[in-house]
N, C-alpha and C positions, 0 to 999 in steps of 0.2 A: 504494500500500500504506500503510495507516494504522498508525502506531506510537505507543504511549503510554508516556511515561517519567515516573517519580515524581520530583518535586522538592518544594521547600518555600519558604515565605516566613515571616519572623519578624515577629510582632506583639507588642510588649512583650518579655517573656522567654519567650514560647511560640511554637512554629512551627505553621503551618497547611499542609495539603497543597496543592500546585499540580501539575497534570498538564500536561506538555508534549506536545501532540498534533501530529504531523507527518504530512502526507500528500503524496505525490508523484504527480501525475496529469498528463494531457496538457494542455499549455498553455505559457505563458511567464511567467517572473517569480518572485520570492520575496516572499511576503506574510506579515507578522508581525502578528497580532491578539491581543487579550486585555488591553487597557489597560496596555501596557508603557511604561516611561519611556524617556528618551533613552539611558540606559546599556544597557538591554536592546536597543533598536533598533540601537545601534551594534555590538552583538555579532554581527550578521549578517556584517559585513565582516571582523571578527576571525575568526569561525568559518570562513568560506569560505577565507580565507588560510591558516589553520592546517591545514585539511583538504588543501588543495592542496600545502602544504609536506610533508605526510606521504604524498603519493602518491595520495590519493583524488580522484575526479573529482566535479564538481558537475553533477548531471543537468540536461540541457537541457530541463527540463519545468517545470510550475508546482509550486512548493513552497509549501504552506500550513502555517504554524506558528501554533498556537493555544495560549495560556497560559490554562488553565482553573483556576478559574471566571473567566469573562470580565468579571464586575462588580467584581473586586477588583484594585486597582492593583498592578503588579509593578515592582520596582525592583532595581537592582544588576546586577552582572556575573556572578552565580552560575549563570545559565541557559545559559552558553556551552557547557559540556560536554554537558548534556542535548540541546541543539539539534544539536550536531555528531553525537552518537550517533544521533539520530533521522534525520538526513539519510543517514548511512551505512546504517542498517538499512532504512529505507523505500525506498531506491534499490537494495537488494539487493546492495550491494558486500561485505557481510560478514554472516555468520550470528551473531547474538548471542542465544542461547537464554535467558540469565539476565537479560535487560534489564528484565524486569518484577519481578524479585525484590529490587531494591535502590533506595534513594533516593539520587539522584546530584546533586551540586552542584559547581561549580568554574568559575573564570575561565580562559579560554584565552589564551595568548600566541600571537604570530604563528608561532612555530616548533613549536607543539603542546604546549608545557609547560603545566602546570596551576598556577595561582596560588591562594593562600588566599582564603577568603571568611569573613565574620563569621557568627556564630550556629551554630557546629558543635554545641554541646551541646543546644540546643532541637531541632535537626534530628535528632540521634541519638535523643532521647527520642520524637520523633514517629514515627520509623520503628519503634521498639519498640511504641508504642501501636497502630499500624496493622497490625501483624503481618507486616511485611516481614522479609526475611532479614537485611538489614543496610544499611549506608551506604557509599558511595564518595565520599570527600572529598579535597581536597588534603592532602598529608601534614602541613603546618603546622597546618591546621585540625583534622584527624583526631586529632592528638596530644592535643588538649584532652579527648577522650572516651576516653582509654586505660583509664580505670577502669570504663567501662561494659562489663558482661559479658553482658547479656541479648541483644545483637545483634552480628553481625559488623561491624566497622568497618575499612575498608581506607583506607590513606593512599597516594595516588598522586602521582607526580612529573610524569607526562605522559599524553597521551591514549592512548599505546600501552599503558600499564599498565591503564587502564580497559578497553580492548578485550580485553586478556589475561584479566582477571577475568570479563568478561561472556561470553566465548566458551566458558567451561567446560572449557578444555583441561586445566588443572591447578588445584590447590587454592589457589595463590598465597599460601601461608603467609608468605612473606617480605614481602608487602605489608600484612599485618595490623598494626594499630598496636601490638598487644601485642608482636609480634616486633621492630618498629622501636624500641619503647620500651626493651626489654631491651638492644638494641644500644647505645643512647645512654648507658645506665647511670644514668639519672635516677631519683629515687625520690619524685616528687611535686613539686608546685609551691609553692615558698616565694616570696611576693610580694617583689619587689625594691624597693629604696628609690625607684627611678624610678617604678614602678607605684604605689607607695603615696603618691607625691607628698610625701614628707617625709624629713628627714634620718634617719640611723640613730638608733634610740631611745637616749636617755640612760639611765644606770643611776641608780636612786634614791640610791645611795650617793654619787654625784657631785654631788648637789644639797645645798648647805649649808643647814642650818636648815629652816624652813618645815614643821615637824612637823605642825602643825594642818592645813595645806593637803594634805600627803601623806596624812593620814588621810581627808580629804574625797575625794580622787581615788581612793583605794583603795576606799571605799564605792561611788563611782560605777562603777568597773570591775566590782565584785562584783555589782551589780544592773542595769547598763546604764542608769544615770541620766545626765541632762544636767547639765553643770557650767558655771558662770560664774565666772571669776577676775578680780577687780578689784584693781589695785595699781599702784604707781608704777613707772616704768621701772627695769629691773634687779632687780626683786623676785623674778624666777624664774618668771613665768607661762608663758612659751613653753617653757622647759626642762622644767617639770613636765608640761605638756601632751604634749610629745614623749616623756617618760618613761613615759606611760600606755601607749604601744604595747608596752612591754616587760613589762607585768604582765597584759595581757589573756590569757585562756585560749585554747587552740586551738579552732577551730570544730568543731562536731559535723559528721557527714556531711551531714545535711540542710541545715545552714547553709552548708557548703562548696559544695554543689550550687547553692543559690540564688545565692550570691555569684558563683560561677564562671559561671553562665548570664548574669548581668548583664554581666560583663566580656567574655564571648564575643560577645554581641549588639553590644556597643560596639566590637568589633574589637580588644580588648585582652587576648584570651585568651593562654594560655601555649603557645608553640610547642614547648617542650621536653617537655610531656606532664604529664597529671594535673590534679586539681582544686586550687584554692587552699587552702592549709592555714593561713596566717596571716591574721588579721583585717585588713581594709583600713584605712588611715589616710590620709584625704584632707585636704589643707590648701590650699584655694584662696585666692587673694589677696582681700582685702576689696572690691576694685573689680570682682570678677566680676559678670557680668550675671545677670539673672533666669534666662534660658535656660541659661546655663552651670551654674547651681546646680540647677535642677529638671529640666533636660533640654528638648529641643525639636527643631525642624526643621520643614520644610514637608512634603515627601513622606516623607523618611526621618527619623523621630523617634528620637533617640538618648537614652540615659539621661544625666542630669546628675550633678553631684558628690554630691548627697544619695543617689542610687541606687548610685553607685560606692562609697559609704561604707556600704552595707547590711551589717549585722552587724558594723560596725566603728565608727570614730570620724571625725566631720567636725569639724575644727578651723578656727575662724575667728579669726584674730588681729586686733587693733585693731577689735573688734566695733563700737564706736561710730563709727568712721570710715566704715563701709559705708553706702550709701544706705538710707534707711529702707524704701523700697519693696522692696529686696532682702531685708532682714531679715524683713519681714512675710510674705513668701511661705513662710518656714519654718514658720509657725504650723500650718497644716493637716497637712503631712507629719510634724511632731513629734508630733501627736496621733493621726493615723490610721495612721502608719507605712507609708504608701504615697503615691504621687503620681499623679494622673491628668492627662495632657496632652491637651488637646482642640484640634484644628485643624479647618479647614473640611471636609477630606476624610477625616479619621481621628481616632481617639481611642484612646490607649494608656495602660496602667497599668503602672507600675514599682514594685517594692518599695522602701521607703525607711526601714528600721528601723535608725536610726543613733543613736549617742551624740553630741550636740552638745557640743563643748568650746569655749567662747567666752572670749576674753581681751580686757580693755579697761583703759584708764587711767581714773581717777576723775574727771578733768577735762581740759580742753585742754592745760594745762601739765604735767599728770601727777603733781602732788605734793600733791594735797589729802589731808589727814589726816596729813601728815608734818611736824608742827610749823608753822612760819611760812613754809615754802618755797613754798606755793601763791600764785600771783599772780592767780588768777582771781576774778572777782566771783561772788557766789551765783547771779546770773541766768545767767552763762555756764556755771557748773557744771550748773545745772538744764537748760539748753538742750542741753548736751552729752550728758547722760544721758537726755534725753527720747526718744532712739531705743530705749531699753530700755522698750518699752511694757508695759502691764500684761498683755496676753495672752501676750507673749513670756516675761516673767518668771514668769508662772503655770506655764509649761511647763518651767522650769529648776528641777530638784529641789535642787541644791546650789549655794549662792552663797558664794564665798570672798573675803574681803578679805585681801590679802597685803601685809604691810609689808616694807620692806627688811631684810635680815639684819643683825644687829648686828655691829659691827666685831670684837668679841671672837670671835664664832663664825667669821667669815671668816678670822681669823688662826689660830685653834686648829684649825679644821676637824675637829671631833669626828666620829668615825665614826658612820654611821647604817646602817639596814637596807638591804640590797641589793634590787634588783628581783626576784631569784629568791625571796627570802624572802616578799616581799609577794605575788608571783604565786602562791605556794603557798596562801596564805590565800584569795586571790581564787578560785582554782580549786576549793577545797573548798566555798566558798559557791555557786559556779556548779553544782557537782555536786548540791548539795542542791536547787537550783532546777530542774535538769534532771529529777530524779526527781519533784519536786513537780508539774511541768507536763507530764509525759509524757501525751500524748494530747490536750492542750489547744491545741496548735499554736503555743505561744510558748516562749521559751527563758530569759527572765529576768524579775525582779520588775517592772521598769519597764514591761513590756508588758501587765501585768494590766489587765483591764477591771473594771467595778463588780461583775459577777457573780463573778469570780475573787477579788476583794478580800474579798467577803463569805464566800467559802469558805475562803480560806487566811490571812486576816488578822483573825480574831476578836479583839475587845478585851474585857477584863474590866471590871468596874465602875470600878476605879481608873484604868485607861487611858482609859476614856470620859470620866470627869470631867476628867482632865488635858487631853485633846484639846479638850474643850469650852472650858476656860479659855484654852487657847492660841489657839483660833479667835477668841474674844471679845477677847482682849488685842491680837492682831495684825491683826484685821480680815481674815482670810483668805477667799478664795473657795472654792467647793465643789471646784474642780479642785485648788487648792493643798492643801486638806484631804486629798483622796485621794492626792496625791503624797507628803505627809508620812507617811501610813500605809504606802505602798509603800516609802518610804525606810527607815522603821522596821523593816519586814520584812527588808530587806537587812542592816541593822545587827544584827538578831537572828540572821540566818544566819551572819554573820561571827563572832558570839559563840557560835555553836553552840546557841542557844536555840530550842526548838520553838515558843515563844509570844512575842508582842511584850510587852515589859515597859515600865513608865513611863520608865525611863532611856533606852530606845531611842527613844521618842517625843520625849523632851526633846532628845536629840542631833539627831534629824531636824529638829525645829522650829528648832533653833539655826542651821541652814544656810540659813534663809530671811530674812536680815536686811534684804534689799531690799524686803520686803513691809511693813516697819514704816513708820509715818508720820513724815515730817519727819526722815529720817536725815541730811539735809544742813542 
């Protein structure tokens, strides 16, 4: 008897359908075909042991298991449950009339319990697109999709729960993730510090001085712009970068779904339920490898740090200490806002729309520009900053030079604005951009292309003359010019101005001091 069961495979942040076909006929042996990897092949022994522990028999016939389409590699342990259900149904040990109505994934333990699998959100989206009634997933995975209402999503603890749903005996309302979510009392997913890979965000009021730098990072957060902070040790670069997490606005529903899908595919989804609500803040060490940053793998390609920072912040401290090869791989994702990872047998694309926040010392000793404290020669300084290549700096909109705070400010500790006050201004600017770009597929000014710049950033005669003078004086590239315009648009949004004014362009150009000749 031939049985077909709906399953799925994740490619990037999308899922594609996989059909688990099982046929029990006369003969001997269990045969698994369909380009399965080692984890899938090992599932046979797990599945047989689990079925026997639950009182089911393994038919003494030939069992053929095909994972279709046969020309696509299958990986992972998520096909355990579909294979077990196929053996039960095809051998006639139990009638499962609803078997074809649901997409089913899950890993089996030897006692019949079901363990979580990655990629729950793309799988639920696929089941909705293909017109299935719903999904049956391990409860930890299913909780990620609690906010999806277009299809039924069941969270199961063991194979018995799956059989109870598919037998159609009752409605199994207690196994729906919406019911389980209400029982836990959770109200959505706030990303923890561990997941965000950063300490708890500092408050702007805790950072003494650095008002000019605070203005720069406020503009960056308001428009999603990249930031480079250069300064001596102890000037507050890392503290200010971490404080940015506290002024970022909440994600929109579309942003939340995109980011949550990336974390789901990476196996970092929220077991407590709901989509991610806070923007990610990733802070990898500067010694991270290329694969760790952009993602990779051989058969199972996973997203890297730049994709995990999608719609959030990627902070790299000690930027100039990182290998130049690692820094240069950021160039294309910073421009395209996506990354394509190609391997011999597969090619995967992940979103990578992140804000780069880089911090670096001005020289090896760290004290260039602070009186006579620097002990480095000009050649050493130039060699140190040579990792800040022209293409990288072209893509960084805001460049800040941070000097140590004066002793008087440290002692007096004059009060400054709190993160809540700054976040309110950032949110207002983001709301303006959200309405502006409705239907354009982007969320902030930094993501504008040339077509959108022409539409939303018109310059009057005075602004055009000023911009021409700035380009000639600083020797800017075409990319740097467009980034100044986008930055000026954000400054105008913060000021509540519908048009870009000369003062907005002047301030935007002032944040590109590294483009000037002979700054050292």
